[in-house]
Structure formats: structure tokens, C-alpha cells
PATOR-189476 format. One record per residue: x, y, z of N, C-alpha, C in turn; residue number from 1. Coordinates in Angstrom, 1 decimal, m for minus. Layout:
<sites>
X Y Z X Y Z X Y Z NUM
...
</sites>
This chain:
<sites>
0.4 m9.2 11.3 0.6 m9.9 12.5 1.9 m9.4 13.2 1
2.3 m9.9 14.3 3.5 m9.4 15.1 4.8 m9.8 14.4 2
5.7 m8.9 14.2 7.1 m9.2 13.8 7.9 m9.7 15.0 3
8.1 m11.0 15.1 8.8 m11.5 16.3 10.2 m11.1 16.4 4
10.8 m10.7 15.3 12.2 m10.2 15.3 12.3 m8.9 16.2 5
11.1 m8.2 16.2 11.1 m6.9 16.9 10.5 m7.0 18.3 6
9.9 m8.1 18.7 9.1 m8.2 19.9 10.1 m8.0 21.1 7
11.2 m8.7 21.1 12.1 m8.7 22.3 12.7 m7.3 22.5 8
13.4 m6.7 21.5 14.0 m5.4 21.7 13.0 m4.3 22.0 9
11.9 m4.4 21.2 10.9 m3.3 21.4 10.2 m3.4 22.8 10
10.0 m4.7 23.2 9.3 m4.9 24.5 10.3 m4.4 25.6 11
11.6 m4.8 25.5 12.5 m4.4 26.5 12.7 m2.9 26.5 12
12.7 m2.3 25.3 12.8 m0.8 25.2 11.7 m0.2 26.0 13
10.5 m0.7 25.7 9.3 m0.1 26.4 9.3 m0.2 27.9 14
10.0 m1.2 28.4 10.0 m1.4 29.9 10.7 m0.3 30.7 15
11.6 0.4 30.0 12.3 1.4 30.8 11.8 2.8 30.5 16
10.6 3.0 29.9 10.1 4.3 29.6 8.7 4.4 30.3 17
8.4 5.6 30.7 7.1 5.9 31.3 6.6 7.3 30.9 18
5.3 7.4 30.9 4.7 8.7 30.6 4.7 9.6 31.9 19
4.6 10.9 31.7 4.6 11.8 32.8 3.3 11.6 33.6 20
3.4 11.7 34.9 2.2 11.5 35.8 1.9 12.8 36.5 21
0.7 13.0 36.8 0.3 14.2 37.5 0.1 13.8 39.0 22
0.6 14.7 39.9 0.5 14.5 41.3 m0.8 15.1 41.8 23
m1.6 14.3 42.5 m2.9 14.7 43.0 m2.8 14.8 44.5 24
m2.5 16.0 45.1 m2.4 16.1 46.5 m3.7 15.9 47.2 25
m3.6 15.5 48.5 m4.8 15.3 49.3 m5.5 14.0 49.2 26
m4.9 13.0 48.5 m5.4 11.7 48.4 m4.6 10.7 49.3 27
m5.3 9.5 49.6 m4.6 8.6 50.4 m3.4 8.0 49.8 28
m3.3 8.0 48.4 m2.2 7.4 47.7 m1.2 8.5 47.3 29
m1.2 9.6 47.9 m0.4 10.7 47.5 1.1 10.4 47.4 30
1.7 9.6 48.4 3.1 9.3 48.4 3.4 8.4 47.2 31
2.6 7.5 46.8 2.8 6.6 45.7 2.8 7.4 44.4 32
1.8 8.3 44.3 1.7 9.2 43.1 3.0 10.1 43.0 33
3.4 10.6 44.1 4.6 11.5 44.1 5.8 10.8 43.5 34
6.1 9.6 44.0 7.3 8.8 43.6 7.2 8.4 42.1 35
6.0 8.0 41.7 5.8 7.6 40.3 6.0 8.8 39.4 36
5.6 10.0 39.8 5.8 11.2 39.1 7.2 11.6 39.0 37
8.0 11.5 40.1 9.4 11.9 40.0 10.2 10.9 39.2 38
9.8 9.6 39.2 10.5 8.6 38.4 10.3 8.9 36.9 39
9.1 9.2 36.5 8.8 9.5 35.1 9.6 10.7 34.6 40
9.7 11.7 35.4 10.5 12.9 35.0 11.9 12.5 34.9 41
12.4 11.7 35.8 13.9 11.4 35.8 14.2 10.5 34.6 42
13.4 9.5 34.2 13.6 8.6 33.1 13.7 9.4 31.8 43
12.9 10.5 31.7 12.9 11.3 30.5 13.9 12.4 30.4 44
14.2 13.0 31.6 15.0 14.2 31.5 16.4 14.1 31.9 45
16.8 13.0 32.6 18.2 12.9 33.0 19.1 12.2 31.9 46
20.4 12.5 31.9 21.4 11.8 31.1 21.9 10.7 31.9 47
21.9 9.5 31.3 22.3 8.3 32.0 22.8 7.2 31.1 48
23.7 6.3 31.6 24.0 5.1 30.9 23.9 4.0 32.0 49
23.6 2.8 31.5 23.5 1.7 32.5 23.3 0.4 31.8 50
23.4 m0.7 32.6 23.2 m2.1 32.1 22.1 m2.7 33.0 51
21.1 m3.3 32.3 20.1 m4.0 33.1 19.8 m5.4 32.5 52
19.2 m6.2 33.4 18.8 m7.5 32.9 17.3 m7.6 32.9 53
16.8 m8.4 32.0 15.4 m8.5 31.7 15.0 m9.9 31.7 54
14.3 m10.4 32.7 13.9 m11.8 32.9 12.4 m11.9 32.4 55
12.2 m12.8 31.4 10.9 m13.0 30.9 10.8 m14.3 30.2 56
9.7 m15.0 30.4 9.4 m16.3 29.7 10.6 m17.3 29.9 57
11.2 m17.3 31.1 12.3 m18.2 31.3 13.6 m17.8 30.7 58
13.7 m16.6 30.1 14.9 m16.2 29.4 15.4 m15.0 30.1 59
16.8 m14.8 30.1 17.4 m13.7 30.7 18.2 m12.9 29.6 60
17.8 m11.6 29.4 18.5 m10.8 28.4 19.2 m9.7 29.2 61
20.4 m9.4 28.7 21.2 m8.3 29.2 21.3 m7.1 28.2 62
21.0 m5.9 28.6 20.9 m4.8 27.7 21.7 m3.6 28.3 63
22.2 m2.8 27.4 22.8 m1.6 27.8 22.0 m0.4 27.2 64
21.8 0.6 28.0 21.0 1.8 27.6 21.8 3.0 27.8 65
21.7 3.9 26.8 22.4 5.3 26.8 21.3 6.3 26.5 66
21.1 7.2 27.4 20.0 8.2 27.2 20.5 9.6 27.5 67
20.2 10.5 26.6 20.6 11.9 26.7 19.5 12.9 26.3 68
19.3 14.0 27.0 18.4 15.0 26.6 19.2 16.3 26.5 69
19.1 16.9 25.2 19.7 18.2 25.0 18.8 19.1 24.2 70
19.3 20.2 23.6 18.5 21.1 23.0 17.7 20.5 21.8 71
18.2 19.4 21.2 17.5 18.8 20.1 16.5 17.8 20.5 72
16.4 17.5 21.8 15.4 16.6 22.3 16.0 15.3 22.9 73
15.2 14.3 23.1 15.7 13.0 23.6 16.4 12.2 22.6 74
17.4 11.5 23.0 18.1 10.5 22.2 18.4 9.3 23.0 75
18.3 8.2 22.4 18.5 6.9 23.2 19.0 5.8 22.3 76
19.8 5.0 22.9 20.4 3.8 22.3 20.3 2.6 23.2 77
19.8 1.5 22.7 19.6 0.3 23.5 20.3 m0.8 22.7 78
21.2 m1.5 23.4 22.1 m2.5 22.8 22.0 m3.8 23.6 79
21.7 m5.0 22.8 21.7 m6.3 23.5 23.2 m6.7 23.8 80
23.4 m7.3 24.9 24.7 m7.8 25.3 24.8 m9.3 25.3 81
23.7 m10.0 25.1 23.8 m11.4 25.0 22.8 m11.8 23.9 82
23.0 m13.0 23.4 22.1 m13.5 22.3 22.5 m12.8 21.0 83
21.5 m12.7 20.1 21.7 m12.0 18.8 22.0 m10.5 19.0 84
22.9 m10.0 18.2 23.3 m8.6 18.3 22.2 m7.7 17.7 85
21.6 m6.9 18.6 20.6 m6.0 18.2 20.7 m4.6 18.8 86
20.3 m3.6 18.1 20.4 m2.2 18.6 19.1 m1.5 18.3 87
18.6 m0.7 19.2 17.5 0.2 18.9 17.9 1.6 19.2 88
17.8 2.5 18.2 18.3 3.9 18.3 17.0 4.8 18.1 89
16.8 5.7 19.0 15.6 6.6 18.9 16.0 8.0 19.1 90
15.4 8.9 18.3 15.4 10.3 18.6 14.1 10.9 18.3 91
13.9 12.2 18.2 12.6 12.8 18.0 12.0 12.5 16.7 92
12.9 12.2 15.7 12.4 12.0 14.3 12.1 10.5 14.0 93
13.0 9.6 14.4 12.9 8.2 13.9 13.3 7.2 15.0 94
12.9 6.0 14.7 13.4 4.8 15.5 14.0 3.8 14.6 95
15.2 3.4 14.9 16.0 2.5 14.0 16.3 1.2 14.8 96
15.9 0.1 14.2 16.2 m1.2 14.8 17.2 m2.0 13.9 97
18.4 m2.3 14.5 19.4 m3.0 13.7 19.5 m4.4 14.2 98
19.2 m5.4 13.3 19.2 m6.8 13.6 20.3 m7.5 12.8 99
21.4 m7.7 13.6 22.6 m8.2 12.9 22.5 m9.7 12.5 100
21.6 m10.4 13.2 21.5 m11.9 12.8 20.9 m12.1 11.5 101
20.0 m11.2 11.0 19.5 m11.4 9.6 19.9 m10.2 8.7 102
20.9 m9.4 9.2 21.5 m8.4 8.4 20.5 m7.4 7.9 103
19.6 m6.9 8.8 18.6 m6.0 8.4 18.5 m4.8 9.3 104
18.1 m3.7 8.7 17.9 m2.4 9.5 16.4 m1.9 9.2 105
15.7 m1.8 10.3 14.3 m1.3 10.1 14.1 0.0 10.7 106
13.5 0.9 9.9 13.4 2.3 10.3 12.0 2.8 10.3 107
11.5 3.4 11.4 10.2 4.0 11.4 10.2 5.3 12.0 108
9.0 6.0 11.9 8.9 7.3 12.5 8.8 7.2 14.0 109
9.4 8.2 14.7 9.3 8.2 16.1 7.9 8.7 16.5 110
7.3 8.0 17.5 6.0 8.4 17.9 6.0 9.0 19.3 111
4.9 9.6 19.6 4.7 10.0 21.0 4.8 8.8 21.9 112
5.5 9.0 23.0 5.8 7.8 23.9 4.5 7.1 24.4 113
4.4 5.8 24.2 3.4 5.0 24.8 4.1 3.8 25.3 114
4.9 4.0 26.4 5.7 2.9 26.8 4.9 1.7 27.4 115
5.6 0.8 27.8 5.1 m0.5 28.3 4.4 m1.2 27.2 116
3.4 m1.8 27.0 2.0 m1.7 26.9 1.3 m1.2 28.2 117
2.1 m1.2 29.3 1.5 m0.8 30.6 1.6 0.7 30.8 118
1.1 1.5 29.9 1.2 2.9 30.0 0.5 3.5 31.2 119
1.2 4.3 31.9 0.5 4.9 33.1 m0.1 6.2 32.7 120
m1.4 6.4 33.1 m2.1 7.7 32.7 m1.6 8.8 33.5 121
m1.8 10.0 33.0 m1.5 11.2 33.8 m2.3 11.4 35.0 122
m3.6 11.0 35.0 m4.4 11.0 36.2 m4.6 9.6 36.7 123
m3.8 9.3 37.8 m3.9 8.0 38.4 m5.2 7.8 39.1 124
m5.9 8.8 39.5 m7.2 8.7 40.1 m8.2 8.0 39.1 125
m8.0 8.2 37.8 m8.9 7.7 36.8 m8.9 6.2 36.8 126
m7.9 5.5 37.3 m7.8 4.1 37.3 m7.9 3.5 38.7 127
m8.1 4.3 39.7 m8.1 3.9 41.0 m9.3 3.0 41.4 128
m10.3 2.9 40.5 m11.5 2.1 40.7 m11.1 0.6 40.6 129
m10.0 0.4 39.8 m9.6 m1.0 39.5 m8.2 m1.4 40.0 130
m7.5 m0.4 40.5 m6.1 m0.6 41.0 m6.0 0.2 42.3 131
m5.1 m0.4 43.2 m4.6 0.3 44.4 m3.2 0.7 44.2 132
m2.9 1.9 44.7 m1.5 2.4 44.7 m1.0 2.5 46.1 133
0.2 1.9 46.3 0.7 1.8 47.7 2.2 2.0 47.7 134
2.7 2.7 48.7 4.1 2.8 48.9 4.5 1.8 49.9 135
5.4 0.8 49.5 5.7 m0.4 50.3 6.8 m0.2 51.3 136
7.7 0.8 51.0 8.8 0.9 52.0 10.1 1.2 51.2 137
11.2 0.9 51.9 12.5 1.2 51.3 13.4 0.0 51.2 138
14.1 m0.2 50.1 15.0 m1.3 49.9 16.3 m0.8 49.2 139
17.4 m1.5 49.3 18.6 m1.2 48.6 18.5 m1.9 47.2 140
18.9 m1.2 46.2 18.9 m1.7 44.8 20.1 m1.1 44.1 141
21.0 m1.9 43.5 22.2 m1.4 42.8 23.0 m0.6 43.8 142
23.0 m1.0 45.1 23.7 m0.2 46.1 23.1 1.1 46.5 143
21.9 1.4 46.1 21.2 2.7 46.3 20.0 2.5 47.1 144
19.7 3.3 48.1 18.4 3.3 48.8 17.3 3.6 47.8 145
16.2 2.8 47.8 15.1 3.1 46.8 13.8 2.9 47.5 146
12.8 3.6 47.0 11.4 3.5 47.4 10.7 2.5 46.5 147
9.9 1.6 47.2 9.2 0.6 46.4 7.7 1.0 46.3 148
7.2 1.1 45.1 5.8 1.5 44.9 5.1 0.4 44.1 149
3.9 0.0 44.6 3.1 m1.1 44.0 1.8 m0.5 43.4 150
1.5 m1.1 42.2 0.2 m0.8 41.6 m0.5 m2.2 41.6 151
m1.6 m2.4 42.4 m2.2 m3.7 42.6 m3.6 m3.8 42.0 152
m3.9 m4.8 41.2 m5.2 m4.9 40.6 m6.2 m5.3 41.7 153
m7.5 m4.9 41.5 m8.5 m5.3 42.4 m9.3 m6.5 42.0 154
m8.9 m7.1 40.9 m9.6 m8.3 40.4 m8.6 m9.2 39.7 155
m9.0 m10.3 39.1 m8.1 m11.3 38.6 m7.9 m11.1 37.1 156
m8.4 m10.0 36.5 m8.4 m9.9 35.0 m7.3 m8.9 34.5 157
m6.4 m8.5 35.4 m5.3 m7.6 35.0 m4.1 m7.9 35.9 158
m3.0 m7.4 35.4 m1.7 m7.6 36.1 m1.5 m6.4 37.0 159
m0.5 m6.6 37.9 0.0 m5.5 38.8 1.4 m5.2 38.5 160
1.9 m4.2 39.2 3.3 m3.7 38.9 4.0 m3.2 40.2 161
5.3 m3.4 40.3 6.1 m2.9 41.4 7.3 m2.1 40.8 162
7.6 m1.0 41.4 8.7 m0.2 40.9 9.6 0.1 42.1 163
10.9 0.0 41.8 11.9 0.4 42.8 12.6 1.7 42.3 164
12.5 2.8 43.0 12.8 4.2 42.6 13.9 4.7 43.4 165
15.0 5.1 42.8 16.2 5.7 43.5 15.8 6.9 44.3 166
16.1 6.9 45.6 15.8 8.1 46.4 16.5 9.3 46.0 167
17.8 9.2 45.5 18.6 10.4 45.2 18.2 11.0 43.8 168
18.2 10.1 42.8 18.0 10.6 41.4 16.6 10.4 40.9 169
15.8 9.6 41.6 14.4 9.2 41.2 14.4 8.3 40.0 170
15.5 7.8 39.6 15.5 6.8 38.4 14.9 5.5 38.8 171
14.3 4.9 37.8 13.8 3.5 37.9 14.9 2.6 38.0 172
15.0 1.8 39.1 16.1 0.8 39.3 15.7 m0.6 39.0 173
14.4 m0.9 39.2 13.9 m2.2 39.0 12.4 m2.1 38.9 174
11.8 m3.1 38.1 10.4 m3.1 37.9 9.9 m4.6 37.8 175
8.8 m4.9 38.4 8.2 m6.2 38.2 6.8 m6.1 37.6 176
6.5 m7.0 36.8 5.1 m7.2 36.3 4.6 m8.4 37.1 177
3.5 m8.3 37.8 3.0 m9.3 38.7 1.6 m9.8 38.3 178
1.3 m11.1 38.7 0.0 m11.7 38.6 m0.9 m11.0 39.7 179
m2.2 m11.2 39.6 m3.1 m10.6 40.6 m2.8 m11.0 42.0 180
m2.2 m12.2 42.2 m1.8 m12.7 43.5 m0.4 m12.3 43.9 181
0.3 m11.5 43.1 1.6 m11.0 43.5 2.8 m11.8 43.0 182
2.6 m12.8 42.2 3.7 m13.6 41.7 4.4 m12.8 40.5 183
5.7 m12.8 40.5 6.4 m12.0 39.5 6.4 m12.8 38.1 184
5.9 m12.1 37.1 5.9 m12.7 35.7 7.1 m12.2 34.9 185
7.5 m11.0 35.0 8.6 m10.4 34.3 9.3 m9.5 35.3 186
10.6 m9.3 35.0 11.4 m8.5 35.9 12.5 m7.8 35.1 187
12.7 m6.5 35.4 13.7 m5.7 34.8 14.5 m5.1 36.0 188
15.9 m5.2 35.9 16.7 m4.7 37.0 18.0 m4.2 36.5 189
18.3 m2.9 36.9 19.6 m2.4 36.6 20.7 m3.1 37.4 190
21.8 m3.5 36.8 23.0 m4.0 37.5 24.1 m2.9 37.7 191
24.0 m1.9 36.8 24.9 m0.8 37.0 24.2 0.4 36.4 192
24.4 1.6 37.0 23.8 2.8 36.5 24.6 4.0 36.8 193
24.9 4.9 35.8 25.6 6.1 36.0 24.7 7.3 35.5 194
24.4 8.2 36.4 23.6 9.3 36.0 24.4 10.6 36.0 195
24.5 11.3 34.9 25.3 12.5 34.8 25.5 12.9 33.3 196
25.9 14.1 33.1 26.0 14.7 31.7 27.2 14.2 31.0 197
27.6 14.8 29.9 28.8 14.6 29.1 28.8 13.2 28.4 198
27.6 12.8 27.9 27.6 11.6 27.1 28.0 12.0 25.7 199
29.0 11.4 25.1 29.5 11.8 23.8 28.6 11.3 22.7 200
28.6 12.0 21.5 27.7 11.6 20.4 27.9 10.2 20.0 201
29.2 9.7 20.0 29.5 8.4 19.5 28.8 7.3 20.3 202
28.4 7.6 21.6 27.7 6.6 22.4 26.3 6.4 21.9 203
25.8 7.3 21.2 24.4 7.2 20.7 24.3 6.8 19.2 204
25.4 6.5 18.6 25.5 6.1 17.2 25.6 4.5 17.1 205
25.1 4.0 16.1 25.1 2.5 15.8 26.5 2.0 15.8 206
26.8 0.9 16.3 28.1 0.3 16.3 28.6 m0.1 14.9 207
27.6 m0.5 14.1 28.0 m0.9 12.7 26.7 m0.9 11.9 208
26.9 m0.5 10.6 25.8 m0.6 9.6 26.5 m0.9 8.3 209
26.8 m2.2 8.2 27.6 m2.7 7.0 26.7 m2.5 5.7 210
27.5 m2.4 4.6 26.8 m2.1 3.3 25.9 m3.2 2.9 211
26.1 m4.5 3.4 25.3 m5.6 3.0 24.0 m5.7 3.8 212
23.8 m4.8 4.7 22.5 m4.8 5.4 21.3 m4.4 4.5 213
20.2 m5.0 4.7 19.0 m4.7 4.0 18.2 m3.7 4.8 214
17.8 m2.6 4.2 17.0 m1.6 4.9 15.5 m1.7 4.6 215
14.7 m1.6 5.7 13.3 m1.6 5.5 12.7 m0.4 6.2 216
11.7 0.3 5.6 11.0 1.4 6.2 9.7 0.9 6.7 217
9.5 1.0 8.0 8.2 0.5 8.6 7.1 1.5 8.3 218
5.9 0.9 8.0 4.8 1.7 7.6 4.2 2.5 8.8 219
4.4 2.0 10.0 3.9 2.8 11.2 2.4 3.1 11.1 220
1.6 2.3 10.4 0.2 2.5 10.4 m0.2 3.6 9.4 221
0.7 4.1 8.6 0.4 5.2 7.7 m0.4 4.8 6.5 222
m0.4 3.5 6.2 m1.2 3.1 5.0 m2.6 3.4 5.2 223
m3.3 3.6 4.1 m4.7 4.0 4.2 m5.6 2.9 4.8 224
m6.4 3.3 5.7 m7.3 2.4 6.3 m8.7 3.1 6.4 225
m9.7 2.3 6.3 m11.1 2.8 6.3 m11.8 2.5 7.6 226
m12.3 3.6 8.2 m13.1 3.4 9.4 m14.5 3.1 9.0 227
m15.0 1.9 9.5 m16.4 1.6 9.2 m17.3 2.6 9.9 228
m18.4 2.9 9.3 m19.3 3.8 9.9 m19.9 3.3 11.2 229
m19.9 2.0 11.3 m20.5 1.4 12.5 m19.8 0.0 12.7 230
m19.3 m0.3 13.9 m18.7 m1.6 14.2 m19.7 m2.7 13.9 231
m19.3 m3.7 13.1 m20.1 m4.9 12.8 m20.0 m6.0 13.8 232
m19.0 m5.9 14.7 m18.8 m6.9 15.7 m18.7 m6.2 17.1 233
m19.3 m6.9 18.1 m19.3 m6.3 19.4 m18.7 m7.3 20.4 234
m17.9 m6.7 21.3 m17.4 m7.4 22.4 m18.3 m7.3 23.6 235
m19.0 m8.4 24.0 m20.1 m8.3 25.0 m19.6 m8.4 26.4 236
m18.3 m8.8 26.6 m17.8 m8.9 28.0 m16.4 m8.3 28.0 237
m16.2 m7.4 29.0 m14.9 m6.8 29.3 m14.8 m6.6 30.8 238
m13.6 m6.7 31.3 m13.4 m6.4 32.7 m13.8 m5.0 33.0 239
m14.2 m4.7 34.2 m14.6 m3.4 34.7 m13.6 m2.4 34.3 240
m14.0 m1.2 33.8 m13.0 m0.2 33.5 m12.5 m0.2 32.1 241
m12.6 m1.3 31.3 m12.1 m1.3 30.0 m13.1 m0.6 29.0 242
m12.6 0.3 28.2 m13.4 0.9 27.2 m12.6 0.8 25.8 243
m13.4 1.0 24.7 m12.7 0.9 23.4 m12.0 2.2 23.1 244
m10.7 2.1 22.8 m9.9 3.3 22.5 m9.5 3.4 21.1 245
m9.7 2.4 20.3 m9.3 2.4 18.9 m10.2 1.4 18.1 246
m10.5 1.8 16.9 m11.3 1.0 16.0 m11.0 1.3 14.6 247
m10.5 0.3 13.8 m10.2 0.4 12.4 m10.7 m0.8 11.6 248
m11.3 m0.5 10.5 m11.7 m1.5 9.6 m10.9 m1.4 8.3 249
m10.2 m2.5 8.0 m9.3 m2.5 6.8 m9.8 m3.5 5.8 250
m10.4 m3.0 4.7 m10.9 m3.9 3.7 m9.9 m4.2 2.6 251
m8.7 m4.5 3.0 m7.6 m4.8 2.1 m7.3 m6.3 2.0 252
m6.9 m6.8 0.8 m6.5 m8.1 0.6 m5.4 m8.5 1.6 253
m5.2 m9.8 2.0 m5.9 m10.9 1.5 m7.3 m11.1 2.2 254
m7.6 m10.4 3.2 m9.0 m10.5 3.8 m9.3 m9.3 4.6 255
m10.6 m9.0 4.8 m11.0 m7.8 5.6 m10.6 m8.1 7.1 256
m10.2 m7.0 7.7 m9.7 m7.1 9.1 m10.4 m5.9 9.9 257
m11.0 m6.3 11.0 m11.4 m5.3 12.0 m10.5 m5.4 13.2 258
m10.0 m4.2 13.6 m9.1 m4.1 14.8 m9.6 m3.2 15.8 259
m9.8 m3.7 17.0 m10.3 m2.9 18.1 m9.4 m3.0 19.3 260
m9.2 m1.9 20.0 m8.3 m1.9 21.2 m9.1 m1.4 22.4 261
m9.0 m2.2 23.5 m9.7 m1.8 24.7 m8.7 m1.6 25.8 262
m8.9 m0.6 26.6 m7.9 m0.3 27.7 m8.6 0.2 29.0 263
m8.0 m0.1 30.1 m8.5 0.4 31.4 m7.7 1.6 31.9 264
m6.8 2.1 31.0 m5.9 3.1 31.4 m4.5 2.6 31.7 265
m4.3 1.4 32.1 m3.0 0.7 32.3 m2.8 m0.4 31.3 266
m3.7 m1.4 31.4 m3.6 m2.6 30.5 m4.4 m2.3 29.3 267
m4.1 m3.1 28.2 m4.8 m2.9 27.0 m4.9 m4.3 26.3 268
m5.9 m4.5 25.5 m6.1 m5.7 24.7 m6.5 m5.4 23.3 269
m5.9 m6.0 22.3 m6.3 m5.8 20.9 m7.1 m7.0 20.5 270
m8.2 m6.7 19.8 m9.1 m7.7 19.3 m9.1 m7.6 17.8 271
m8.8 m8.7 17.1 m8.8 m8.8 15.6 m9.8 m9.7 15.1 272
m10.6 m9.3 14.1 m11.6 m10.1 13.5 m11.2 m10.2 12.0 273
m10.8 m11.3 11.5 m10.3 m11.4 10.1 m11.0 m12.5 9.3 274
m11.2 m12.2 8.0 m11.7 m13.3 7.1 m10.5 m14.2 6.9 275
m10.8 m15.5 7.0 m9.7 m16.5 6.9 m10.1 m17.7 5.9 276
m9.1 m18.3 5.4 m9.3 m19.5 4.6 m8.9 m20.7 5.5 277
m9.3 m21.9 5.1 m9.1 m23.1 6.0 m7.6 m23.4 6.1 278
m6.8 m22.9 5.1 m5.4 m23.2 5.1 m4.5 m22.2 5.7 279
m5.1 m21.1 6.3 m4.4 m20.0 6.9 m3.8 m20.4 8.3 280
m2.6 m20.0 8.6 m2.0 m20.3 9.8 m2.5 m19.3 10.9 281
m3.4 m19.7 11.8 m4.0 m18.8 12.7 m3.8 m19.4 14.1 282
m4.0 m18.5 15.1 m4.0 m19.0 16.5 m5.3 m19.7 16.9 283
m5.2 m20.9 17.4 m6.4 m21.6 17.9 m6.2 m21.9 19.4 284
m7.1 m21.4 20.2 m6.9 m21.6 21.6 m5.9 m20.6 22.2 285
m5.3 m21.0 23.3 m4.4 m20.1 24.0 m3.0 m20.2 23.5 286
m2.3 m19.1 23.4 m0.9 m19.0 23.1 m0.3 m17.9 24.0 287
0.9 m18.3 24.6 1.5 m17.4 25.5 3.0 m17.1 25.1 288
3.4 m15.8 25.2 4.7 m15.4 25.0 5.1 m14.5 26.2 289
5.7 m15.0 27.2 6.0 m14.2 28.4 4.7 m13.8 29.1 290
4.5 m12.5 29.3 3.3 m12.0 30.0 2.2 m11.7 29.0 291
2.5 m11.9 27.7 1.5 m11.6 26.6 0.7 m12.9 26.3 292
m0.6 m12.8 26.5 m1.4 m13.9 26.2 m2.3 m13.6 25.0 293
m2.5 m14.6 24.1 m3.4 m14.5 23.0 m4.3 m15.7 23.0 294
m5.6 m15.4 22.5 m6.5 m16.5 22.4 m7.3 m16.3 21.1 295
m7.3 m17.5 20.3 m8.0 m17.4 19.0 m9.1 m18.4 18.9 296
m10.1 m18.0 18.1 m11.3 m18.9 17.9 m11.8 m18.6 16.5 297
m12.0 m19.7 15.7 m12.6 m19.6 14.4 m14.1 m19.8 14.4 298
m14.9 m18.8 13.9 m16.3 m18.9 14.0 m16.9 m18.1 12.8 299
m18.0 m18.6 12.2 m18.7 m17.9 11.2 m17.8 m17.4 10.1 300
m16.8 m18.2 9.7 m15.9 m17.8 8.6 m14.9 m16.7 9.0 301
m14.8 m16.5 10.3 m13.9 m15.4 10.8 m12.9 m16.0 11.8 302
m11.7 m15.4 11.9 m10.8 m15.7 13.0 m10.9 m14.6 13.9 303
m11.2 m14.9 15.2 m11.3 m13.8 16.2 m10.1 m14.1 17.2 304
m9.3 m13.1 17.4 m8.1 m13.2 18.2 m8.0 m12.0 19.2 305
m7.7 m12.3 20.4 m7.5 m11.2 21.4 m6.0 m11.4 21.9 306
m5.3 m10.3 21.9 m3.9 m10.3 22.4 m3.7 m9.2 23.3 307
m3.0 m9.5 24.5 m2.7 m8.4 25.4 m1.9 m8.9 26.6 308
m1.3 m7.9 27.3 m0.5 m8.2 28.4 m1.4 m8.2 29.6 309
m2.3 m9.3 29.6 m3.3 m9.5 30.7 m3.4 m11.0 30.9 310
m4.0 m11.5 32.0 m4.1 m12.9 32.2 m4.8 m13.7 31.1 311
m4.5 m15.0 31.0 m5.1 m15.8 29.9 m6.6 m15.8 30.0 312
m7.1 m15.9 31.2 m8.6 m15.9 31.4 m9.3 m14.7 30.7 313
m8.6 m13.5 30.8 m9.2 m12.3 30.3 m9.3 m12.4 28.8 314
m8.3 m12.7 28.0 m8.4 m12.8 26.6 m9.3 m13.8 26.1 315
m9.4 m15.0 26.8 m10.3 m16.0 26.4 m11.8 m15.6 26.6 316
m12.1 m15.0 27.7 m13.5 m14.5 27.9 m13.9 m13.4 27.0 317
m12.9 m12.6 26.6 m13.2 m11.5 25.6 m13.6 m12.1 24.3 318
m12.7 m13.0 23.8 m13.0 m13.7 22.5 m14.3 m14.4 22.4 319
m14.6 m15.1 23.5 m15.8 m15.9 23.5 m17.1 m15.1 23.6 320
m16.9 m13.8 23.9 m18.1 m12.9 24.0 m18.3 m12.2 22.7 321
m17.5 m12.2 21.7 m17.6 m11.4 20.5 m18.8 m12.0 19.7 322
m19.6 m11.1 19.3 m20.8 m11.4 18.5 m20.9 m10.5 17.3 323
m21.5 m11.0 16.2 m21.8 m10.2 15.0 m23.0 m9.3 15.3 324
m22.9 m8.1 14.9 m24.0 m7.1 15.1 m24.9 m7.1 13.8 325
m26.1 m7.5 13.9 m27.0 m7.5 12.8 m27.3 m6.1 12.3 326
m27.3 m5.9 11.0 m27.7 m4.5 10.5 m29.1 m4.1 10.9 327
</sites>
């Protein structure tokens, strides 16, 4: 299940990263595509330091980010400035999460970037059936002129996004996650930003790693899993454009688990089917943490749970559509 100690820093970390996007000239949304593309390149290739606030689930977090690209690749450090002392340090080889409140350090292998859960595909035309891309105009943000780009859903089963992009450096200055009717669910906004070289090595090193910290090496999904020859459970309802992108069957104690991931290219939903006992602590009904909704239902001796950064109605309808496939 989800390690809640890591949800906040990892989620915040993901909000400031994007995949590279391809520009498709000759389309009505060409301007929006262009600015998203330039933003993606800037976030990954520029050297910068900054402070941003992240508003979610009625909470306000303040974070500092240091990013550098050199001959060894990307290096990044994310530090919490309020609440529990936490740091996330990433390079090409590993990701290290330092949790001072429980004196622990968690280390995992660095993976290919799949930011947000709201990962933007390289080909935006591929998701245009379910989203509209629009350039909304110009606003000042952090004292800088910025272009505002919106990605708007065409139905009520997925969220939308707005990005404020610096006209001079093309850096992301602000982002909103929005409901289908445009209400802001989560917001990230830089309050200060410096773009430029000469970031010293010490800025990318952990502030402290005391000897009494406990180290954990995260498995990163490397433990052996068995792919079933054929899915034994079927999701009979999905929003338009969602397809299965991942399927794993894990016949390991304490119970067999089927994990399926469905995505429309921007949003994604994980579906878990687990063998459960009556005394197991499982999600029943709807559970919400910020923009992430989960819906659980116990049926036929199984716990079926859908989790994703999509509206509550979406995860509920997905779970209630799951059926066992007869051999």
C-alpha cells in the first residue's frame, strides 16, 4: 500500500517536473503546444534555485528546490521549509528521501521521469479527443510576464490543468490542478526563482545524515512478480480514451494481488484486486487525500480498490464495473 511518509514530498517533487513534449505545427492548438514544449525543456535543462508554495487538501507547504544539469546529468534537491524536516535528493543513479521526524533515510533507484501522475505525452494530439489545449493570455507571476496555458477535459471524469510559463526563461512559475468545471483543487506557485549557472556542489548535498538515522533501500518494484497468462478480472467501464497500460499478478503472501493501471495519456488510475480476511484494514467506500481519490469495495472474497488523481465519480464507477472473468 501507499507509504504516507513519502506521499507529500514525492507528490510535491512530481509537480515541478514534466516530460518533453513534441511541437506539432499546423494545428489549432499550436501556440499551447509550443509553450508547453518550451516549459518542459526549461525545467529539465536550466540551472535554477527557487522557493515555491504548494496548496493541497487545505494545507500549505513551502519547499525549496535546487536543480542543476552538467556533464554528469541532472541533479536535484528538494527541501521542506515548514512542517517536518524532509529532503529529496535525485541524480541519474538514485533518489534519496530523508525523513528527519522518524530518523530514516530511504534510497531507491532513479527512474525515467514520469512526473505528476499527470504525465504529459510527447504527442499531445493523441489526447486531444478528450482534452482541449488553449493559450489563455498573459499574466504577471513572481514579477515576471508569463503565458497561461490550459489543458481542459471534455467530460467530468478527469481533471484539467493550468500552467503559467515565464516568457523569458520558459520556466514553470505556477500550476493549477482543476476540476472539470475549472475550480482549483491544488496549486503550486513559485514565490522566488533564480535561473542561472554556478550552483555549488554543497547546495545539492543533504543538510544532515546523522549516524542514528535508519537506512532503507526501496525495492522499486524489482522483486519478482508473475504476469498471469490472462487477466482473471475485467474492468467493464472506463472513461473514453482510457486503456490498460500495466498488468501484474503477484501470488505472494499474505494474499494474491492483481494490479492494473489504466491511463488516457494524462490521467491514470490504479486498480487493485486482493484476497482479504475479515480483519484486514481496507478502504470501504470513498477516501480522499487532496486530489487523489480512492474507492474500495469488498466482494466475492476480494477487496477491489481504484486509486487515482481523477474525480471521485470516476474511481467509484470503475470499481463497481469490475467483474470476474470465467475461465
